[in-house]
C-alpha positions as CSV (number, residue, x, y, z in Angstrom):
1,M,28.5,-17.5,-2.9
2,K,31.8,-15.7,-2.9
3,S,31.6,-12.4,-1.1
4,C,33.8,-9.4,-2.0
5,L,32.5,-7.1,0.7
6,A,34.3,-5.1,3.3
7,A,31.5,-4.8,5.8
8,T,31.3,-2.7,8.9
9,V,28.1,-3.7,10.8
10,V,27.2,-1.1,13.4
11,L,23.8,0.0,14.6
12,T,23.6,3.7,14.2
13,I,21.3,5.3,16.7
14,A,21.7,9.0,16.0
15,G,18.6,9.8,13.9
16,F,17.1,8.1,10.8
17,A,19.1,6.8,7.9
18,A,20.7,9.5,5.9
19,A,22.8,9.1,2.8
20,G,25.3,11.9,3.4
21,G,26.3,11.9,-0.3
22,G,24.0,14.4,-1.8
23,E,20.8,13.7,-3.7
24,M,20.1,10.1,-4.3
25,P,19.7,8.9,-7.9
26,T,16.3,7.8,-9.2
27,V,15.9,4.1,-10.3
28,A,14.4,3.7,-13.8
29,K,14.1,-0.1,-13.8
30,Y,14.6,-3.1,-11.6
31,S,15.1,-6.7,-12.8
32,I,14.8,-9.0,-9.8
33,D,15.2,-12.7,-9.7
34,L,14.1,-14.1,-6.3
35,A,14.2,-17.7,-5.1
36,Y,12.3,-18.9,-2.0
37,R,14.6,-21.1,0.0
38,A,12.3,-23.8,1.5
39,E,14.7,-26.0,3.5
40,D,15.8,-23.1,5.7
41,P,13.1,-20.6,5.0
42,G,14.5,-17.5,3.4
43,I,15.2,-15.8,0.1
44,E,18.1,-15.6,-2.4
45,A,17.9,-12.8,-4.9
46,L,19.7,-10.9,-7.6
47,A,18.6,-7.4,-8.4
48,D,19.8,-5.6,-11.5
49,V,19.3,-1.8,-11.2
50,T,19.2,0.8,-14.0
51,F,19.2,4.5,-13.1
52,V,17.5,7.3,-14.9
53,E,19.7,8.4,-17.8
54,G,21.7,11.5,-17.0
55,S,21.6,11.0,-13.2
56,A,24.2,13.1,-11.4
57,V,27.0,11.1,-9.8
58,P,26.8,11.3,-6.0
59,S,29.8,11.1,-3.8
60,E,28.4,7.9,-2.5
61,L,25.8,5.5,-4.0
62,V,23.6,4.4,-1.1
63,F,20.9,1.7,-1.0
64,Y,18.9,0.0,1.8
65,L,17.6,-3.5,2.4
66,H,15.8,-5.1,5.3
67,G,18.2,-5.4,8.2
68,E,18.1,-9.2,8.3
69,L,19.2,-9.6,4.7
70,S,22.9,-10.1,3.8
71,I,24.7,-8.5,0.8
72,D,26.5,-11.3,-0.9
73,E,28.0,-9.5,-3.9
74,V,27.8,-6.2,-5.7
75,T,29.0,-5.6,-9.2
76,V,29.2,-2.4,-11.2
77,D,29.1,-2.9,-15.0
78,G,30.3,-6.5,-14.3
79,E,33.2,-5.5,-11.9
80,S,32.9,-6.9,-8.4
81,I,33.4,-4.1,-5.9
82,D,33.6,-3.5,-2.1
83,V,30.8,-1.8,-0.3
84,E,30.7,-0.5,3.3
85,Q,27.7,-1.7,5.3
86,D,26.0,-0.7,8.5
87,L,22.7,-1.1,10.2
88,V,20.6,2.1,10.7
89,W,17.3,3.1,12.2
90,Y,14.9,3.1,9.2
91,P,11.2,3.6,10.1
92,S,10.1,2.9,6.5
93,D,10.8,-0.8,7.2
94,Y,8.5,-2.7,9.6
95,A,11.4,-3.8,11.8
96,G,12.6,-0.2,12.1
97,V,16.2,-1.3,11.1
98,A,17.7,-1.5,7.6
99,R,21.0,-2.6,6.2
100,R,22.6,0.4,4.5
101,S,25.2,-0.2,1.8
102,R,27.5,2.6,0.5
103,I,29.6,2.6,-2.6
104,D,32.4,5.2,-2.9
105,M,31.8,6.9,-6.3
106,A,35.0,8.9,-6.3
107,G,36.5,8.7,-9.9
108,R,33.5,6.6,-11.1
109,K,30.7,7.2,-13.6
110,M,27.1,6.3,-12.9
111,P,26.8,2.6,-13.5
112,R,25.0,1.4,-16.6
113,R,24.1,-1.7,-14.6
114,L,24.4,-2.2,-10.8
115,S,23.9,-5.8,-9.7
116,I,23.2,-6.7,-6.1
117,R,23.1,-10.3,-4.9
118,Y,21.6,-10.8,-1.4
119,S,20.0,-13.4,0.8
120,G,18.6,-14.1,4.2
121,K,15.4,-14.4,6.3
122,L,12.8,-11.9,7.2
123,N,11.3,-12.7,10.6
124,P,8.1,-11.1,12.0
125,S,8.5,-7.9,13.9
126,V,7.2,-7.8,17.4
127,A,7.7,-4.0,17.5
128,R,5.2,-2.8,14.9
129,A,2.1,-5.1,14.8
130,P,-0.2,-5.3,12.9
131,S,2.3,-5.2,10.1
132,N,4.2,-8.2,11.5
133,Y,2.5,-10.5,9.0
134,M,5.4,-9.6,6.7
135,R,7.9,-12.4,6.8
136,V,9.5,-15.3,5.0
137,D,8.8,-18.6,6.8
138,P,7.7,-22.2,6.2
139,D,4.2,-20.9,5.2
140,G,5.6,-18.8,2.3
141,I,6.5,-15.2,1.4
142,F,4.6,-12.2,2.7
143,L,6.2,-8.9,1.8
144,R,5.5,-5.3,0.9
145,S,7.9,-2.7,-0.3
146,Y,9.2,0.7,1.0
147,G,7.3,1.8,4.0
148,Y,6.9,-1.8,5.1
149,S,9.5,-4.3,4.2
150,L,12.6,-3.7,2.1
151,W,12.8,-6.9,0.1
152,F,14.6,-5.3,-2.9
153,P,17.3,-2.5,-2.8
154,T,15.8,0.9,-2.3
155,F,17.7,4.1,-3.1
156,L,15.7,6.3,-0.7
157,E,16.4,7.7,2.7
158,A,13.7,6.9,5.3
159,D,10.4,8.7,4.9
160,R,11.3,10.3,1.5
161,D,8.9,10.5,-1.4
162,T,8.6,7.4,-3.5
163,Y,8.3,7.3,-7.3
164,A,7.2,5.0,-10.1
165,V,9.7,2.4,-11.6
166,E,9.5,-0.3,-14.2
167,A,10.1,-3.7,-12.7
168,E,10.6,-7.2,-14.1
169,I,10.3,-9.7,-11.3
170,T,10.9,-13.5,-11.5
171,V,9.9,-15.6,-8.5
172,R,11.1,-19.2,-8.1
173,T,9.3,-21.4,-5.5
174,P,8.5,-25.0,-4.9
175,A,5.7,-26.1,-7.2
176,S,3.2,-26.2,-4.3
177,L,3.5,-22.4,-3.9
178,M,2.1,-19.8,-6.3
179,A,3.5,-16.3,-6.3
180,V,1.5,-13.1,-6.7
181,V,3.2,-9.7,-7.3
182,T,1.8,-6.3,-7.9
183,G,1.5,-5.8,-11.6
184,E,0.9,-8.0,-14.6
185,R,1.4,-11.8,-14.6
186,L,3.4,-12.7,-17.8
187,E,4.0,-16.4,-17.2
188,D,3.6,-19.1,-14.7
189,T,5.2,-22.5,-15.4
190,V,5.9,-25.7,-13.4
191,E,8.8,-28.0,-14.1
192,G,9.1,-30.9,-11.7
193,N,9.1,-29.4,-8.2
194,L,9.9,-25.9,-9.4
195,R,7.4,-23.1,-10.2
196,V,8.7,-20.0,-12.0
197,S,6.4,-17.0,-12.1
198,R,7.3,-13.9,-14.2
199,W,5.8,-10.5,-13.6
200,R,6.0,-6.9,-15.0
201,A,5.1,-3.8,-13.1
202,A,5.1,-0.1,-13.8
203,D,4.2,1.2,-10.4
204,D,5.2,3.3,-7.4
205,I,7.9,1.6,-5.3
206,F,5.5,1.8,-2.4
207,N,3.0,-0.5,-4.1
208,I,5.2,-3.4,-5.2
209,Q,4.4,-6.4,-2.9
210,L,5.0,-10.1,-3.1
211,T,3.1,-13.1,-1.6
212,A,3.6,-16.8,-2.2
213,R,1.3,-19.4,-0.6
214,P,-0.2,-22.8,-1.7
215,F,-2.9,-21.0,-3.8
216,R,-5.7,-22.2,-6.0
217,L,-6.2,-19.7,-8.8
218,I,-9.6,-18.8,-10.2
219,Q,-9.4,-16.6,-13.3
220,E,-12.1,-14.8,-15.2
221,G,-11.0,-12.2,-17.7
222,G,-8.8,-9.7,-15.8
223,F,-9.9,-11.0,-12.3
224,H,-7.5,-13.3,-10.6
225,L,-8.5,-14.8,-7.2
226,Y,-6.1,-16.7,-5.2
227,S,-7.6,-18.8,-2.4
228,L,-6.2,-21.5,-0.2
229,R,-7.2,-25.0,-1.0
230,D,-9.4,-25.8,2.1
231,A,-13.1,-26.4,1.3
232,E,-14.3,-23.2,3.1
233,S,-11.8,-20.9,1.3
234,V,-12.7,-22.5,-2.1
235,A,-16.5,-22.2,-1.4
236,T,-16.4,-18.5,-0.9
237,A,-14.1,-17.7,-3.8
238,A,-16.8,-17.6,-6.4
239,E,-18.9,-15.3,-4.3
240,I,-16.0,-13.0,-3.8
241,L,-15.3,-13.0,-7.6
242,S,-18.9,-11.9,-8.4
243,F,-18.9,-9.1,-5.7
244,T,-15.5,-7.9,-6.8
245,S,-16.6,-7.7,-10.4
246,K,-19.6,-5.5,-9.5
247,L,-17.5,-3.2,-7.3
248,Q,-14.8,-2.7,-9.9
249,E,-17.4,-1.9,-12.6
250,F,-18.9,0.9,-10.3
251,F,-15.4,2.3,-9.4
252,R,-14.4,2.5,-13.1
253,E,-17.7,4.2,-14.1
254,N,-17.8,6.7,-11.3
255,Y,-14.2,7.4,-10.1
256,S,-11.3,6.5,-12.4
257,D,-9.8,3.7,-14.5
258,G,-7.6,2.5,-11.6
259,G,-4.5,0.7,-12.7
260,G,-2.6,-2.5,-13.0
261,G,-2.6,-3.2,-16.8
262,G,-6.1,-4.7,-16.8
263,Q,-5.3,-7.4,-14.2
264,L,-6.8,-7.4,-10.7
265,H,-5.3,-9.8,-8.1
266,V,-7.4,-10.6,-5.0
267,V,-5.4,-12.7,-2.6
268,Q,-6.2,-14.7,0.5
269,M,-3.6,-13.5,3.0
270,P,-2.6,-14.4,6.6
271,R,-3.7,-12.4,9.6
272,F,-3.3,-8.6,9.3
273,G,-3.1,-9.0,5.5
274,D,-6.0,-6.8,4.7
275,I,-3.9,-4.5,2.6
276,S,-4.2,-3.1,-0.9
277,S,-1.2,-2.3,-3.1
278,G,-1.8,-1.1,-6.7
279,N,-3.8,-3.8,-8.4
280,M,-3.3,-6.4,-5.6
281,V,-5.9,-6.6,-2.8
282,G,-5.2,-8.7,0.3
283,I,-8.0,-10.3,2.4
284,S,-7.0,-12.0,5.6
285,D,-7.9,-15.7,6.1
286,R,-10.6,-15.1,8.7
287,I,-12.4,-12.5,6.6
288,W,-12.1,-14.5,3.4
289,R,-13.6,-17.7,5.0
290,G,-16.4,-15.7,6.6
291,F,-17.2,-13.6,3.6
292,D,-20.6,-11.9,3.5
293,P,-21.0,-8.9,1.1
294,A,-23.0,-6.9,3.7
295,S,-20.8,-7.7,6.6
296,Y,-17.4,-6.5,7.8
297,S,-15.7,-8.9,5.3
298,G,-17.6,-7.3,2.4
299,R,-16.8,-3.7,3.6
300,T,-13.1,-4.7,4.0
301,L,-12.9,-6.0,0.4
302,A,-14.7,-2.9,-1.0
303,H,-12.4,-0.6,1.0
304,E,-9.3,-2.3,-0.1
305,L,-10.4,-2.6,-3.7
306,V,-11.3,1.1,-4.1
307,H,-7.7,2.3,-3.2
308,P,-6.3,2.4,-6.8
309,F,-9.5,4.0,-8.2
310,V,-9.4,7.0,-5.7
311,H,-5.7,7.4,-5.4
312,L,-4.2,10.7,-6.4
313,H,-0.4,10.7,-6.5
314,L,0.9,13.1,-3.9
315,P,4.2,13.9,-2.2
316,R,4.4,12.2,1.2
317,R,4.8,15.7,2.7
318,S,1.5,16.9,1.2
319,E,-1.1,18.0,3.8
320,F,-3.6,15.8,1.8
321,Y,-1.4,12.7,1.8
322,A,-2.9,10.8,4.8
323,F,-6.4,12.0,3.9
324,V,-6.1,10.7,0.3
325,I,-4.4,7.4,1.2
326,E,-6.8,6.3,3.9
327,G,-9.6,8.9,4.2
328,F,-10.8,8.7,0.6
329,P,-11.1,4.9,0.5
330,S,-13.0,5.0,3.8
331,Y,-15.8,6.8,2.2
332,F,-15.8,6.0,-1.5
333,H,-16.4,2.3,-1.2
334,L,-19.8,3.0,0.5
335,P,-21.7,4.3,-2.6
336,A,-20.5,1.2,-4.6
337,M,-21.7,-1.2,-1.9
338,A,-25.0,0.7,-1.7
339,S,-25.5,0.3,-5.4
340,I,-25.1,-3.5,-5.0
341,L,-26.9,-4.1,-1.7
342,G,-29.6,-1.5,-2.0
343,G,-32.1,-0.8,0.8
344,D,-30.9,1.1,3.8
345,F,-27.3,0.0,3.6
346,Y,-25.9,3.5,2.9
347,R,-28.0,5.3,5.5
348,D,-27.4,2.7,8.2
349,S,-23.7,2.8,7.6
350,I,-23.5,6.6,8.0
351,V,-25.7,6.5,11.1
352,R,-23.4,3.8,12.7
353,I,-20.2,5.7,11.8
354,Q,-21.4,9.0,13.2
355,G,-22.4,7.3,16.4
356,A,-19.0,5.7,16.7
357,Y,-17.2,9.0,15.9
358,L,-19.2,10.9,18.6
359,E,-18.5,8.2,21.2
360,R,-14.8,8.1,20.4
361,R,-14.6,11.9,20.7
362,E,-16.2,11.8,24.1
363,T,-14.5,8.8,25.6
364,G,-11.1,8.7,23.8
365,L,-11.5,4.9,23.5
366,D,-12.0,2.6,20.6
367,R,-14.7,-0.1,20.5
368,R,-12.4,-2.5,22.5
369,G,-11.8,0.1,25.2
370,N,-8.3,0.9,24.1
371,P,-7.0,4.5,24.2
372,L,-7.2,6.4,21.0
373,P,-4.7,9.2,19.9
374,E,-5.9,12.7,20.6
375,E,-8.0,13.9,17.7
376,R,-6.3,16.2,15.2
377,P,-7.5,17.9,12.0
378,L,-7.6,15.9,8.9
379,L,-5.1,18.1,7.1
380,E,-2.6,18.0,10.0
381,L,-2.2,14.2,9.8
382,T,1.0,13.1,8.1
383,A,2.1,9.8,6.5
384,A,3.5,8.7,9.8
385,D,0.1,9.2,11.4
386,I,-1.7,6.8,9.1
387,P,-1.3,3.7,11.3
388,N,-2.8,5.4,14.3
389,F,-5.8,7.2,12.6
390,K,-6.9,4.9,9.8
391,D,-9.7,2.3,10.1
392,R,-10.6,3.2,13.7
393,F,-10.6,7.0,14.0
394,V,-10.5,10.4,12.1
395,L,-9.5,9.1,8.7
396,A,-12.2,6.4,8.8
397,D,-14.8,8.5,10.7
398,R,-14.5,12.3,10.2
399,G,-13.2,11.9,6.6
400,L,-16.1,9.7,5.7
401,L,-18.7,12.0,7.4
402,F,-17.2,15.0,5.5
403,F,-17.8,13.4,2.1
404,N,-21.3,12.4,3.2
405,W,-22.0,16.0,4.3
406,L,-20.8,17.1,0.9
407,R,-23.0,14.6,-0.9
408,E,-26.0,15.7,1.0
409,R,-25.4,19.4,0.5
410,I,-24.6,19.1,-3.2
411,G,-27.2,16.4,-4.1
412,T,-26.5,12.9,-5.2
413,D,-26.4,13.6,-9.0
414,D,-24.1,16.6,-8.7
415,F,-21.9,14.7,-6.2
416,A,-21.3,12.1,-8.9
417,A,-20.0,14.8,-11.3
418,F,-17.9,16.2,-8.4
419,T,-16.2,12.9,-7.8
420,K,-15.3,12.4,-11.5
421,E,-13.7,15.9,-11.6
422,L,-11.9,15.2,-8.3
423,F,-10.2,12.0,-9.6
424,A,-9.3,13.7,-12.8
425,L,-7.1,16.2,-11.0
426,E,-3.4,16.0,-11.8
427,T,-2.5,17.7,-8.5
428,L,-4.4,18.2,-5.3
429,D,-3.9,21.1,-2.8
430,F,-6.3,22.9,-0.5
431,E,-6.9,25.7,-3.0
432,N,-8.0,23.6,-6.0
433,F,-9.9,21.2,-3.7
434,A,-11.8,24.0,-2.1
435,A,-12.4,25.7,-5.5
436,L,-13.8,22.4,-6.9
437,I,-16.2,22.1,-4.0
438,Q,-17.1,25.8,-4.3
439,S,-18.0,25.3,-8.0
440,H,-20.6,22.7,-6.9
441,L,-21.5,24.2,-3.5
442,P,-21.1,28.0,-3.5
443,G,-20.5,29.6,-0.1
444,S,-19.0,26.5,1.4
445,K,-15.5,27.6,2.0
446,D,-15.8,28.3,5.7
447,D,-17.5,25.0,6.4
448,V,-14.8,23.1,4.4
449,D,-12.2,24.9,6.5
450,L,-13.9,23.7,9.7
451,W,-14.1,20.1,8.4
452,L,-10.5,19.8,7.3
453,R,-8.5,22.2,9.4
454,T,-10.2,21.9,12.8
455,T,-11.8,19.2,14.9
456,E,-15.0,21.1,15.4
457,F,-18.2,19.2,14.8
458,P,-21.1,21.7,15.0
459,A,-24.7,20.6,14.9
460,R,-25.1,21.6,11.2
461,F,-22.6,18.9,10.3
462,R,-24.5,16.2,12.0
463,L,-27.0,13.8,10.4
464,E,-29.8,15.2,12.4
465,A,-29.5,18.4,10.3
466,Q,-29.4,16.4,7.0
467,N,-31.5,13.8,5.3
468,P,-29.1,11.0,4.2
469,R,-30.3,9.1,1.1
470,G,-29.5,5.5,0.4
């Protein structure tokens, strides 16, 4: 490809990426055509960007891509232009570095169509495991969006709030690979050795992820399960499909409608791929092949699957952000599993989790003997704290125990009404959250303060003072 770029590549070490040109414009729509380059694993892509109509013209138009990707050409309304590039620290990419491109907007209007052609590799990061499963290599494509891996141009400074966009995404791969993207599958065709997959999404930038592996697709209504072709993976796919269907039915009936245009994509992923984005749920190879609804693999699937059904859209700076993103799913998958597995599953889970929480508070170590971060109140945790506190401490422990305490104090039937009201809220802050609880549990404000704004864990909060019901 012919390049028309005047590029200055310098690693800026003074702080995070900053635009320097005023408020960044909001993208209304992306049209992305991405090809997987198999012979020398990498990607070649063209992104057409349309901004929200009436956007103010900044002094510079700034966008970011993963640091290993090269900008091959930029055109504004069909005119090829020069851009200035540098590499900057950018913690909202797993590698910690992004390629920043800046367009001088002096004397220009906001473009009707900005086209960005780019290419390159995305190697695993050794700096931020377990997110280093994100990569483009001989095994396929494993990418998430802003906050993880910038595989399409992002007009956001690091750690800024994301927003919803429309996206039309075409993925071209060898016929042996099948692509899965957050959103709605429109078409998947194979001609010779080329597979073309077309997708449409209307989702938060944070959620738009892309995976391509040698999948075998099982489809039943809106459920799409993508397993590898080995006998063990195929054998467990039908069981996962049945379990997933029951879970989703419970979530829709008791929480919210979720999202994703009616399609749910459950995908067998490589190591560390147990991640949910919008209507796409990833389950790592080991957990997929060893699937048991009552085991860690079943809990993992239920936890990942519940995310879109208990997600309330919040600014990243909200004090509830970390609690909602990871604390809510850590609890709200349990009642659904209990409805399927019955018996003592719910009670046994709560007892086990309280025991782990008390031990972690006392020792400061996780179950493998590794040091844990110092405990902090739930509403003091930020978006940046999520990797350290999810799954293994506080968000997964105290957050879960808080909702169980609430369920026991309110009563199972009234708690069901509480959850429906909670997930119908348009906004969430401490005042309306506490007021909602107060309407179901009068006189609870001081205890709610202790649960959420302190690390205190008095005897009345413990299971010994309650009677957990299954």
